[in-house]
N, C-alpha and C positions, 0 to 999 in steps of 0.2 A: 220331583223337586223342580220348582220353577223360579225364574228370576226375571222380573220385568216382562212377564207374559211369554217367555221363551223357556222351552224345556232344556234343562241342563242334563246332559247325558253323562253317564260314568265314563272315565274315572274322575270327573271334576270333584266329586265328593271326597275321593282319596286325596286330592290336592288340598282341599280345604281342611282335611284332618291332619295335614302335615306330612304326608308320605312323599318320598321321592318318586317321580314318574319318568317314563321313557317315551320316545317317539313310537308311533303306531307301526305295525308291520306293513301297513300300506306305504309307509315312507320307503321301506326296502323295495317293495314292488315298483314304486315310482322310479327309483334309481335304476333298477334292472330294465324297466321299460324304456327309460331315457337312453341308456347305453345301446340297447338293441335298435331303437328308433334312429339314433345317430348313425350307427353302422350301416343300416339299410338306406338311410337318406344319402349318405356319402356315396354308397355304391350306385344308387340310381342316378345321381348327378354325374358320376364318372362314366357310367354306361351311356347315358344320354349324350355326353360330350364326345366321347371317343367314337361311338357308333354313328352319331350324327355327322362328325367330321368325315368318317369313312364313307358314309352314304353320299355326302356332297362330292367327295373326290372321285369315287368310282362310278356312281350312277348319274349324278346331276351333271358333272363336268366330263364324264366319259373317259376318265383316265384309268388305265390299267385293266381294261377288259370289261368294264361295265358291271352288270349285276353278278356275273360269274366271278369276276375279280373281287368284288365286294364280299361274296360268300366265302371265298378262300381266305381273304384277309381277316374276316370275322372269326372263322374257325381257328385260325392260327394265332393272330395277334391278340384278339380280345379274350380268347381262351387262356392265354398265358397271364394277361393282366388280371383277369377275373380270379384265377387260381391264387396268385400271389397276394391279391388284395385281401382275400378271406384268410389266408395264412397270417398276414400281418395283423389283421383285425382280431383274430383269435388270440394273438399274443398279448394284447392289452385287454380285450373284452372278458376272457375267461378269468384272469386274476381279479378284475374289477367285480365280476359277479360273485366270486368267492369272498372277497374282502368286504363287500358292502354290508352284509348282515353282521359281520364281526365289528365293523366300525359303528354301526347304528346301535348295536346291543351295548356298546361301551358308553353311550351317551346317557347322562343323568341330568334331570332338571329338578329344581326345588324352589318353592316360593314361601312355604310356611314351615316353621320348626315342628318337630314331632310332638312337642308339648302342646301344640295347638295354638301357641302364641305367634303372632305374625312376626316374621323376621324383617329387619330393616334392609333387606337385600334380596336379590335374585341370584341363585346359584346355578351354574352351568358347568358340566364336566364333559369334555370331549377328548378324543384321541385314542390311538392304539399303542404306538411306539412312544411318541411325545404326548403325554397326557397333560391337558390344560384344564385347570380348575379356576373359573372366574367368578368373582363375587361383585355384583353390581349393586351398590347401595341405593336404597330408595331416594336418599337425599340428592343424588346426582342425576336421577332420571328426569328428563324434560319432556319426553314424548313416548307414547305406547301406540303401536299400530298393528293391524293384522294384514296379512297378504296371502293370496291364493292364486297362483298362476294357472295356466291351462292344464298342465299335467297334474298339479295339485288338485284341482277341481275334479279331474277325471278319477282320481283315487280317493276323493272325499277328505282331503287333509288340507292344512294350511300352516302358517307360521306366525309367530308374534315377534315383532321387531321392537327393540329397545334402544332409544337414543338417550344420550347423557349430556350433561352440561359441558364436561371436559372435551367432548367430541367436537364441538363447534370450533375449538381453537387448534385442532389437529388437522393433518393432511389426509387422514383416512376417509375413504368413501364408503357410504353405507352405514347401517346401524352399528351400535356398539356391540350388541349381542342379539342372537336370534334363537328362539325356541321353535325348532322346525319339526315337521312331520306330526303335527298334533291334530287329532280328529276334532276335538272340542276347542279349537283355537279361538273362536270368537268368544266363547264362554270364559276361557282363560284370560283373554284380553280384558273382558269386563271385570273379572275377579281382581286382577292386578290393579285396575283403575280404582276399584272400590277401596282396596287396601292403601293405595297411594293417597286417596282423599282422606282416609282415616288418620294417616300419619303426616298430613300436610302441615299441621301446626307445630309438632315437635321437631320436624326436620325442615331445614331451609337449605337452598343451594348456596354455593360459595359467593355468588354474585348478589345475594340479597343482604340487606343491612337491617338489622333488628334494632330499633330505637326503644329505650325504656319509656313507659308512659309517665312514671313519676321519677323526676330527677332531683328531688329535694336532697340536699346535703345534710347528713345527720351529724349533730354535734356530739362529740365524745368526751369533751373536757372543757376546762375553763381557760385555756391558753390564749395568747394573742392571735394565733392562727385561727382559733374558733371564732373570735370576734370579727376577724376579716371575712371569714366565710359567711358569718351572719349578715354583715353589711352587704356582701355580694348577693345573698339570697333576697334581701329587701329590695335592692336595685332591680333584680330580675322580676320580682313581683310587681313593682311599679311599672316596668316596661310592658308586662303582660296586661295590666289594667288599661294602659293607654292604647294598646292594640284593640 
């Protein structure tokens, strides 16, 4: 199946048929990689800082026995720091690795109803303990964009960000909602845009004013109020002719 010259990969067909979909397993792998990468990066910075200071003190400035004093300081001080760093890191890293797939598996996205009729909203469910179910009506959506950071591109995923009209008057930073960890995120963005264009006429934002094209007053009786309305209509028609 193609759209505008681009191949639409599964499960975009499931989305179009109205099924609830979830983030890719690559989203879980990205979280795992990010956590391990952060732990190793902090360790490298800490090692470079402490070992560099020790080298300056013992070797460059010759304090405490030179290279021999530096070797002794490294084996004692850095060994203790290194041990406790990985103990403390394991305290947060191991629970994060265990909780990540549970959290991601609890995420649900939906754009179309199971009947195949387009819903006037985007549905997002997130959370393990505190479960949040958010419905973003199409009529409030002002912008749809896709985003893929360096780690996202590494794992072949991205996100679709949704901005709404009410968001502009709030103090919140960032999009109203995000559909994260999607392999087919660009196709999903294009699909939502097509559905928004389809429902552009029936739905308007709260800032839009809809003016009727025909504002003729209909007479329903023969009372004096009807006569007054008739005169007003005639005056209005004369003003229009002069314009």
